[in-house]
Each structure stands twice: as C-alpha cells, then as structure tokens.
Short mmCIF file of the C-alpha atoms (twelve columns), coordinates in Angstrom:
data_MODEL
# 
_entry.id   MODEL 
# 
loop_
_atom_site.group_PDB 
_atom_site.id 
_atom_site.type_symbol 
_atom_site.label_atom_id 
_atom_site.label_alt_id 
_atom_site.label_comp_id 
_atom_site.label_asym_id 
_atom_site.label_seq_id 
_atom_site.Cartn_x 
_atom_site.Cartn_y 
_atom_site.Cartn_z 
_atom_site.pdbx_PDB_model_num 
ATOM 1  C CA . MET A 1  59.957 -64.599 -20.981 1 
ATOM 2  C CA . ASN A 2  58.504 -64.449 -24.511 1 
ATOM 3  C CA . PRO A 3  61.347 -64.560 -27.282 1 
ATOM 4  C CA . PHE A 4  59.515 -62.784 -29.512 1 
ATOM 5  C CA . LEU A 5  59.541 -59.344 -27.886 1 
ATOM 6  C CA . THR A 6  61.140 -56.330 -29.762 1 
ATOM 7  C CA . PRO A 7  64.013 -54.814 -28.012 1 
ATOM 8  C CA . SER A 8  62.009 -51.312 -27.452 1 
ATOM 9  C CA . ARG A 9  59.246 -53.827 -25.722 1 
ATOM 10 C CA . ARG A 10 61.690 -55.305 -23.559 1 
ATOM 11 C CA . ARG A 11 62.886 -51.464 -22.635 1 
ATOM 12 C CA . ARG A 12 59.897 -50.491 -21.524 1 
ATOM 13 C CA . GLU A 13 58.872 -53.385 -19.704 1 
ATOM 14 C CA . LEU A 14 62.368 -52.837 -17.912 1 
ATOM 15 C CA . ILE A 15 61.458 -48.949 -16.900 1 
ATOM 16 C CA . ALA A 16 57.997 -49.742 -15.897 1 
ATOM 17 C CA . PHE A 17 59.954 -52.497 -13.277 1 
ATOM 18 C CA . PHE A 18 62.216 -49.813 -12.001 1 
ATOM 19 C CA . LEU A 19 59.588 -47.281 -11.567 1 
ATOM 20 C CA . LEU A 20 57.134 -49.818 -9.713  1 
ATOM 21 C CA . ALA A 21 59.940 -51.007 -7.914  1 
ATOM 22 C CA . HIS A 22 61.063 -47.438 -6.691  1 
ATOM 23 C CA . ALA A 23 57.119 -46.339 -6.305  1 
ATOM 24 C CA . PHE A 24 56.301 -49.172 -3.781  1 
ATOM 25 C CA . LEU A 25 59.479 -48.758 -1.767  1 
ATOM 26 C CA . TRP A 26 59.216 -45.159 -1.452  1 
ATOM 27 C CA . ALA A 27 55.684 -45.408 -0.577  1 
ATOM 28 C CA . VAL A 28 56.539 -47.375 2.568   1 
ATOM 29 C CA . GLU A 29 59.691 -45.323 3.476   1 
ATOM 30 C CA . ILE A 30 58.331 -41.924 2.926   1 
ATOM 31 C CA . PRO A 31 55.489 -42.110 5.988   1 
ATOM 32 C CA . ILE A 32 58.412 -43.796 8.135   1 
ATOM 33 C CA . ALA A 33 60.784 -41.118 7.557   1 
ATOM 34 C CA . LEU A 34 58.377 -38.358 7.909   1 
ATOM 35 C CA . SER A 35 56.699 -40.159 11.119  1 
ATOM 36 C CA . GLN A 36 60.791 -40.294 12.593  1 
ATOM 37 C CA . ARG A 37 61.116 -36.520 12.099  1 
ATOM 38 C CA . GLY A 38 57.604 -35.742 13.402  1 
ATOM 39 C CA . LEU A 39 56.126 -34.467 10.416  1 
ATOM 40 C CA . ILE A 40 53.177 -36.340 10.339  1 
ATOM 41 C CA . ALA A 41 51.045 -37.201 13.625  1 
ATOM 42 C CA . VAL A 42 50.795 -40.693 12.796  1 
ATOM 43 C CA . ARG A 43 53.553 -43.035 14.646  1 
ATOM 44 C CA . VAL A 44 55.054 -45.403 11.850  1 
ATOM 45 C CA . PRO A 45 56.941 -48.587 13.231  1 
ATOM 46 C CA . LEU A 46 60.556 -48.799 12.365  1 
ATOM 47 C CA . ALA A 47 59.302 -52.531 11.513  1 
ATOM 48 C CA . VAL A 48 57.261 -51.758 8.675   1 
ATOM 49 C CA . HIS A 49 60.904 -50.952 7.086   1 
ATOM 50 C CA . TYR A 50 61.109 -54.774 6.275   1 
ATOM 51 C CA . ILE A 51 57.762 -54.543 3.781   1 
ATOM 52 C CA . ALA A 52 59.698 -52.301 1.536   1 
ATOM 53 C CA . SER A 53 61.931 -55.014 0.700   1 
ATOM 54 C CA . PHE A 54 59.123 -56.604 -1.135  1 
ATOM 55 C CA . GLY A 55 59.069 -53.315 -3.626  1 
ATOM 56 C CA . PRO A 56 60.861 -55.148 -6.349  1 
ATOM 57 C CA . PHE A 57 58.888 -58.442 -5.789  1 
ATOM 58 C CA . LEU A 58 55.851 -56.819 -6.508  1 
ATOM 59 C CA . ALA A 59 57.151 -54.791 -9.062  1 
ATOM 60 C CA . ALA A 60 58.268 -57.898 -11.131 1 
ATOM 61 C CA . LEU A 61 55.204 -59.960 -10.396 1 
ATOM 62 C CA . VAL A 62 52.659 -56.745 -11.685 1 
ATOM 63 C CA . VAL A 63 54.842 -56.199 -15.014 1 
ATOM 64 C CA . THR A 64 55.266 -60.200 -15.658 1 
ATOM 65 C CA . LEU A 65 51.431 -60.605 -15.325 1 
ATOM 66 C CA . VAL A 66 50.731 -57.463 -17.666 1 
ATOM 67 C CA . ALA A 67 53.729 -58.559 -20.182 1 
ATOM 68 C CA . GLU A 68 52.821 -62.387 -20.282 1 
ATOM 69 C CA . GLY A 69 49.127 -62.175 -19.580 1 
ATOM 70 C CA . LEU A 70 47.370 -63.687 -16.694 1 
ATOM 71 C CA . PRO A 71 45.512 -67.338 -16.957 1 
ATOM 72 C CA . VAL A 72 42.037 -67.234 -18.485 1 
ATOM 73 C CA . GLY A 73 39.350 -66.791 -16.060 1 
ATOM 74 C CA . VAL A 74 41.391 -64.597 -13.402 1 
ATOM 75 C CA . VAL A 75 41.123 -61.475 -14.938 1 
ATOM 76 C CA . GLY A 76 38.773 -60.371 -18.105 1 
ATOM 77 C CA . VAL A 77 40.391 -59.584 -21.277 1 
ATOM 78 C CA . ARG A 78 38.946 -56.178 -21.583 1 
ATOM 79 C CA . SER A 79 40.287 -55.015 -17.799 1 
ATOM 80 C CA . GLN A 80 43.734 -57.001 -18.874 1 
ATOM 81 C CA . ARG A 81 44.281 -55.053 -22.194 1 
ATOM 82 C CA . ALA A 82 43.557 -51.814 -19.967 1 
ATOM 83 C CA . VAL A 83 46.048 -52.196 -17.775 1 
ATOM 84 C CA . ALA A 84 48.654 -53.097 -20.258 1 
ATOM 85 C CA . GLN A 85 47.972 -49.947 -22.459 1 
ATOM 86 C CA . ILE A 86 48.575 -47.698 -19.070 1 
ATOM 87 C CA . LEU A 87 51.762 -49.483 -18.357 1 
ATOM 88 C CA . PHE A 88 52.879 -50.006 -21.800 1 
# 
C-alpha cells in the first residue's frame, strides 16, 4: 500500500473493492438462484457456488493492480491508465 495516498483516494479504492467483490459474487450467485427456481433453461450445478468465494480475492487483485500498477511489460502504460481512469 502506498503511504502517500490521500484519504479520498483510499476511500475510492475501498469503494471499488466492495463494488467489484459484490459484482463478482452476484455474477455467480444469480444464475444459480435462477436455475434452482427454474427461471432459466440452463441447469447450473450447486458446486459452482464455491467459485463465488473467490469474488473478494479477484476484487482485491484488480484494485491492487490498478492502484499500485503492474510490472513494466505486463500491460502497456496506455491501457493501464485507461483502466485506472475507469475505476478511479
């Protein structure tokens, strides 16, 4: 974590984390619930539910990589700035 971050920047990163974590979680859970109620034709096995537990991990990974930056060569500087502008 960068010690030079302003409180407003930290707050935005925290909000981004919670929004992404819930988005990843519900992207898995909603199809399962709809499948169990018979509202969609696709049968989603209940074992897929365990994938939802990775939502907070993925959100933390995305927010950290965007906030702290990626190692040089992994993603171009232009694309990294574009992602940072969208999220923050």
